C-alpha positions as a printed NumPy array, in Angstrom:
array([[ 67.833,  42.356,  50.56 ],
       [ 69.54 ,  41.366,  47.3  ],
       [ 67.033,  38.549,  46.9  ],
       [ 64.132,  40.989,  47.371],
       [ 65.578,  43.345,  44.749],
       [ 66.045,  40.443,  42.348],
       [ 62.455,  39.295,  42.86 ],
       [ 61.25 ,  42.863,  42.339],
       [ 63.187,  43.155,  39.086],
       [ 61.786,  39.843,  37.847],
       [ 58.25 ,  40.973,  38.653],
       [ 58.675,  44.196,  36.682],
       [ 60.227,  42.315,  33.753],
       [ 57.384,  39.82 ,  33.674],
       [ 54.823,  42.593,  33.821],
       [ 56.431,  44.311,  30.848],
       [ 56.647,  41.171,  28.715],
       [ 53.254,  39.612,  29.476],
       [ 50.317,  40.63 ,  27.224],
       [ 47.89 ,  43.091,  28.715],
       [ 44.832,  41.412,  30.15 ],
       [ 42.587,  44.453,  29.845],
       [ 39.886,  44.131,  27.202],
       [ 38.785,  46.924,  24.908],
       [ 35.076,  47.196,  25.642],
       [ 32.853,  48.844,  23.036],
       [ 29.21 ,  49.754,  23.544],
       [ 26.868,  48.987,  20.606],
       [ 23.218,  49.998,  20.432],
       [ 20.333,  49.372,  18.032],
       [ 16.539,  49.7  ,  18.087],
       [ 15.371,  46.172,  17.224],
       [ 14.391,  43.383,  19.649],
       [ 17.177,  41.011,  20.64 ],
       [ 15.465,  37.995,  19.068],
       [ 14.675,  39.704,  15.76 ],
       [ 16.867,  39.103,  12.687],
       [ 18.482,  42.497,  13.238],
       [ 19.041,  41.75 ,  16.903],
       [ 20.555,  38.386,  16.024],
       [ 22.965,  39.858,  13.464],
       [ 24.085,  42.541,  15.934],
       [ 24.879,  39.83 ,  18.483],
       [ 26.614,  37.767,  15.794],
       [ 28.764,  40.736,  14.794],
       [ 29.831,  41.184,  18.433],
       [ 30.594,  37.468,  18.716],
       [ 32.713,  37.502,  15.557],
       [ 34.638,  40.611,  16.634],
       [ 35.575,  38.891,  19.898],
       [ 36.562,  35.759,  18.002],
       [ 38.611,  37.522,  15.323],
       [ 40.42 ,  39.765,  17.835],
       [ 41.077,  36.778,  20.144],
       [ 39.15 ,  38.477,  22.914],
       [ 41.001,  41.789,  22.703],
       [ 37.815,  43.617,  21.676],
       [ 34.553,  42.883,  23.47 ],
       [ 31.323,  44.489,  22.253],
       [ 28.433,  44.962,  24.654],
       [ 25.139,  44.986,  22.752],
       [ 22.117,  47.047,  23.863],
       [ 18.986,  46.201,  21.792],
       [ 15.403,  47.528,  21.763],
       [ 16.194,  51.245,  22.14 ],
       [ 17.824,  50.653,  25.515],
       [ 20.173,  53.52 ,  24.67 ],
       [ 17.402,  55.633,  23.151],
       [ 15.549,  55.967,  19.834],
       [ 17.498,  55.927,  16.588],
       [ 18.182,  59.663,  16.4  ],
       [ 19.41 ,  59.742,  20.01 ],
       [ 21.672,  56.729,  19.503],
       [ 23.257,  58.273,  16.422],
       [ 23.905,  61.48 ,  18.362],
       [ 25.302,  59.447,  21.233],
       [ 27.656,  57.649,  18.855],
       [ 28.832,  60.933,  17.361],
       [ 29.52 ,  62.286,  20.856],
       [ 31.289,  59.107,  21.927],
       [ 28.816,  58.189,  24.66 ],
       [ 28.317,  54.916,  22.793],
       [ 30.822,  53.499,  20.368],
       [ 28.813,  51.768,  17.639],
       [ 25.328,  52.061,  16.194],
       [ 23.601,  49.686,  13.785],
       [ 20.692,  51.177,  11.873],
       [ 19.022,  51.673,   8.516],
       [ 20.43 ,  54.056,   5.926],
       [ 17.313,  56.262,   6.087],
       [ 18.217,  57.166,   9.665],
       [ 21.288,  59.051,   8.43 ],
       [ 19.567,  61.342,   5.932],
       [ 20.224,  64.508,   7.938],
       [ 23.957,  64.115,   7.308],
       [ 23.566,  63.791,   3.562],
       [ 20.825,  65.56 ,   1.587],
       [ 21.51 ,  63.277,  -1.418],
       [ 20.806,  60.242,   0.782],
       [ 17.189,  61.367,   1.004],
       [ 16.797,  60.234,  -2.592],
       [ 17.42 ,  56.602,  -1.583],
       [ 14.495,  56.852,   0.835],
       [ 12.067,  58.163,  -1.76 ],
       [  9.573,  55.543,  -2.844],
       [ 10.49 ,  53.901,  -6.157],
       [ 13.539,  56.113,  -6.771],
       [ 15.504,  52.877,  -7.257],
       [ 13.483,  50.433,  -9.354],
       [ 14.714,  47.022,  -8.198],
       [ 16.875,  45.117,  -5.737],
       [ 19.361,  44.396,  -8.521],
       [ 19.716,  48.08 ,  -9.312],
       [ 20.109,  48.871,  -5.614],
       [ 23.055,  46.492,  -5.405],
       [ 24.598,  48.236,  -8.389],
       [ 24.268,  51.57 ,  -6.578],
       [ 25.823,  50.153,  -3.39 ],
       [ 28.883,  48.982,  -5.321],
       [ 29.311,  52.264,  -7.216],
       [ 30.922,  55.622,  -6.504],
       [ 27.423,  56.988,  -5.942],
       [ 27.21 ,  55.269,  -2.561],
       [ 30.573,  56.614,  -1.423],
       [ 29.491,  60.102,  -2.451],
       [ 26.134,  60.058,  -0.696],
       [ 26.728,  57.818,   2.332],
       [ 30.27 ,  56.957,   3.361],
       [ 31.898,  60.368,   2.838],
       [ 29.132,  62.472,   4.476],
       [ 29.123,  60.24 ,   7.555],
       [ 32.892,  60.576,   7.796],
       [ 32.453,  64.35 ,   7.956],
       [ 29.974,  63.867,  10.809],
       [ 32.521,  61.874,  12.804],
       [ 31.188,  58.408,  11.976],
       [ 33.295,  55.681,  10.393],
       [ 31.309,  53.197,   8.318],
       [ 32.335,  49.641,   9.172],
       [ 29.722,  48.15 ,   6.851],
       [ 26.841,  49.433,   4.748],
       [ 25.811,  46.515,   2.563],
       [ 23.674,  44.34 ,   4.834],
       [ 20.551,  44.318,   2.693],
       [ 17.521,  44.829,   4.869],
       [ 14.508,  42.729,   4.07 ],
       [ 14.749,  41.597,   1.327],
       [ 12.196,  44.158,   0.194],
       [  9.374,  45.736,   2.174],
       [  5.766,  45.149,   3.13 ],
       [  2.817,  47.203,   4.337],
       [  1.06 ,  45.673,   7.356],
       [ -2.457,  46.99 ,   7.973],
       [ -5.606,  46.501,  10.01 ],
       [ -7.773,  46.779,   6.886],
       [ -7.325,  45.47 ,   3.337],
       [ -4.801,  47.461,   1.288],
       [ -4.626,  45.824,  -2.131],
       [ -3.376,  48.655,  -4.345],
       [ -2.354,  52.306,  -4.334],
       [ -5.974,  53.483,  -4.418],
       [ -6.439,  51.852,  -1.001],
       [ -3.484,  53.821,   0.374],
       [ -5.365,  57.11 ,   0.028],
       [ -6.373,  58.371,   3.461],
       [ -4.62 ,  55.503,   5.253],
       [ -3.281,  56.387,   8.726],
       [  0.27 ,  55.157,   8.207],
       [  3.01 ,  55.077,  10.807],
       [  6.292,  56.572,   9.663],
       [  9.617,  57.407,  11.243],
       [ 10.555,  61.105,  11.549],
       [ 12.247,  61.031,   8.127],
       [ 11.523,  63.589,   5.411],
       [ 11.778,  61.236,   2.446],
       [  9.344,  58.775,   4.003],
       [  6.85 ,  61.51 ,   4.835],
       [  7.031,  63.106,   1.386],
       [  6.745,  59.767,  -0.427],
       [  3.756,  58.386,   1.408],
       [  1.907,  61.69 ,   1.424],
       [  2.452,  61.889,  -2.342],
       [  0.799,  58.468,  -2.567],
       [ -2.142,  59.745,  -0.516],
       [ -1.463,  58.37 ,   2.977],
       [ -2.09 ,  60.274,   6.191],
       [  1.277,  59.928,   7.915],
       [  1.684,  59.629,  11.69 ],
       [  5.109,  59.706,  13.382],
       [  5.574,  57.008,  16.036],
       [  8.69 ,  55.408,  17.558],
       [  9.254,  51.92 ,  16.169],
       [  8.684,  50.193,  19.49 ],
       [  5.368,  52.018,  19.972],
       [  3.886,  50.737,  16.703],
       [  2.276,  47.627,  18.209],
       [  0.368,  49.735,  20.729],
       [ -0.434,  52.297,  18.032],
       [ -2.039,  49.619,  15.861],
       [ -3.854,  48.185,  18.861],
       [ -5.296,  51.552,  19.902],
       [ -6.111,  52.705,  16.371],
       [ -3.638,  55.576,  16.376],
       [ -2.418,  54.127,  13.085],
       [ -3.931,  51.653,  10.635],
       [ -0.729,  50.507,   8.989],
       [  3.041,  50.383,   9.165],
       [  5.741,  49.662,   6.591],
       [  8.524,  47.249,   7.46 ],
       [ 11.378,  45.228,   6.001],
       [ 10.028,  41.804,   5.12 ],
       [ 12.117,  40.024,   7.75 ],
       [ 11.204,  42.266,  10.686],
       [  7.424,  42.555,  10.947],
       [  6.834,  39.003,  12.219],
       [  9.324,  39.301,  15.111],
       [  7.636,  42.617,  15.987],
       [  4.321,  40.673,  16.222],
       [  2.403,  43.266,  14.179],
       [  0.212,  40.554,  12.655],
       [ -1.218,  39.781,  16.091],
       [ -3.36 ,  42.85 ,  15.39 ],
       [ -2.997,  43.753,  11.719],
       [ -4.141,  40.868,   9.491],
       [ -3.285,  42.284,   6.063],
       [  0.194,  42.222,   4.539],
       [  1.033,  43.645,   1.107],
       [  4.397,  43.462,  -0.656],
       [  5.236,  47.021,  -1.696],
       [  9.045,  47.172,  -2.194],
       [  8.854,  50.966,  -2.182],
       [ 12.458,  51.373,  -1.081],
       [ 15.516,  49.214,  -0.656],
       [ 17.588,  49.577,   2.472],
       [ 20.719,  48.451,   4.198],
       [ 21.679,  48.09 ,   7.809],
       [ 24.82 ,  50.1  ,   8.427],
       [ 27.391,  49.554,  11.166],
       [ 28.899,  52.91 ,  12.13 ],
       [ 31.445,  53.768,  14.792],
       [ 32.591,  56.941,  16.51 ],
       [ 35.642,  57.934,  14.476],
       [ 37.742,  59.111,  17.415],
       [ 37.184,  55.811,  19.181],
       [ 37.875,  53.904,  15.971],
       [ 41.203,  55.668,  15.565],
       [ 42.358,  54.503,  18.994],
       [ 42.296,  50.899,  17.763],
       [ 45.229,  49.203,  16.087],
       [ 45.002,  48.592,  12.319],
       [ 44.749,  44.822,  12.843],
       [ 41.674,  45.394,  15.019],
       [ 40.153,  47.557,  12.274],
       [ 40.644,  44.688,   9.835],
       [ 39.099,  42.193,  12.236],
       [ 36.018,  44.391,  12.633],
       [ 35.598,  44.743,   8.861],
       [ 35.921,  40.97 ,   8.436],
       [ 33.428,  40.337,  11.247],
       [ 30.946,  42.746,   9.673],
       [ 31.29 ,  41.114,   6.257],
       [ 30.724,  37.607,   7.629],
       [ 27.821,  38.642,   9.853],
       [ 26.157,  40.449,   6.953],
       [ 26.459,  37.477,   4.624],
       [ 24.903,  35.195,   7.242],
       [ 22.124,  37.71 ,   7.907],
       [ 21.159,  38.028,   4.251],
       [ 21.231,  34.287,   3.63 ],
       [ 18.967,  33.583,   6.595],
       [ 16.571,  36.415,   5.67 ],
       [ 15.62 ,  34.78 ,   2.358],
       [ 14.75 ,  31.538,   4.123],
       [ 12.994,  33.147,   7.087],
       [ 10.593,  35.358,   5.148],
       [  9.253,  32.447,   3.074],
       [  8.739,  30.443,   6.267],
       [  7.156,  33.358,   8.149],
       [  4.729,  34.256,   5.361],
       [  3.482,  30.688,   5.14 ],
       [  3.136,  30.497,   8.911],
       [  1.169,  33.711,   9.47 ],
       [ -1.226,  32.924,   6.631],
       [ -1.909,  29.465,   8.009],
       [ -1.888,  30.153,  11.75 ],
       [ -3.043,  33.777,  12.03 ],
       [ -5.376,  34.094,   9.081],
       [ -3.276,  36.825,   7.493],
       [ -4.133,  37.882,   3.936],
       [ -1.066,  38.441,   1.751],
       [ -1.08 ,  40.377,  -1.526],
       [  1.503,  41.876,  -3.87 ],
       [  1.063,  45.378,  -5.234],
       [  1.206,  46.2  ,  -8.905],
       [  4.056,  48.691,  -8.503],
       [  3.672,  50.523, -11.822],
       [  1.061,  53.05 , -10.572],
       [  3.301,  53.941,  -7.621],
       [  6.318,  54.389,  -9.868],
       [  4.252,  56.605, -12.174],
       [  3.104,  58.81 ,  -9.28 ],
       [  6.567,  59.167,  -7.799],
       [  8.624,  60.009, -10.905],
       [  7.313,  63.597, -11.29 ],
       [  7.476,  64.03 ,  -7.511],
       [ 11.155,  63.083,  -7.535],
       [ 11.855,  65.338, -10.529],
       [ 10.233,  68.244,  -8.677],
       [ 12.274,  67.497,  -5.567],
       [ 15.376,  67.786,  -7.722],
       [ 14.149,  71.097,  -9.13 ],
       [ 13.427,  72.314,  -5.577],
       [ 16.944,  71.225,  -4.502],
       [ 15.614,  68.785,  -1.9  ],
       [ 17.927,  66.279,  -3.593],
       [ 20.718,  67.034,  -6.082],
       [ 19.771,  67.338,  -9.73 ],
       [ 20.787,  64.307, -11.749],
       [ 20.894,  61.902,  -8.817],
       [ 17.703,  60.103,  -9.846],
       [ 19.262,  59.42 , -13.25 ],
       [ 22.453,  58.17 , -11.575],
       [ 20.339,  55.684,  -9.651],
       [ 18.859,  54.375, -12.876],
       [ 22.268,  53.986, -14.493],
       [ 24.206,  52.958, -11.372],
       [ 27.07 ,  55.358, -12.185]])
């Protein structure tokens, strides 16, 4: 009997001193295909989190709208039904009216100026703080998407005159709708993963995309014209349900931030190489015609539109000027 009690005591003591074997499992969703650059960076982020937490945190990744379209996944993350969402900054406009200004065509004139904005207090004011109020903690918001953007179309679009009357797919985002309608396009809302079929069936004639995403989406199987437009600059943001985030130890927070930083740096470095390779390939193998817009006419059209949107309180007055100065 004494021996049994001793063995029982040793078992309890060992159980108390041994590290817990249970993993913290987090569910991450995004809308891009697994093999796309955005799918690859999501998987890489999950891999790095596991590595940097020594297996304590395991992230399950659900690509290609498996957990729903962007708006549904953001809602799900806010409610805690999924833990993490990775998506573009334009998808969060409803939480921050000022953020709509970033999604207005040519509100920010260059990639260099966009980086200045990201590093300034402006970005905290219009992105990080409003998402915090909505129950979302921003793990990262500086993975530059692209770099830049293109317009992929089933007919030649060589300049802004050709945009007039174009049946253009857009996301259900106010700034995108306002911008492209101001430039003369006929906008059509379609889920991202329905765009291929929409182009194929003629529901739309064109779609805009980050430069590193349209080839993996196979849009040029159907649409043989690609134009560099750089109408907006975007980031991919990694956001997490705040209540779930707060259950994690501070050292796990730090590991997630480090994983996001490393994954983002790798993603941006590979994007520069991949787009040059992809453009050469689709022109040679698919007969795609590539052009670059003269952006000045678009900038000229959009400036009074943006000023009016400030006057109408669609975006805060003075924000457009802050973008130009980066302060």
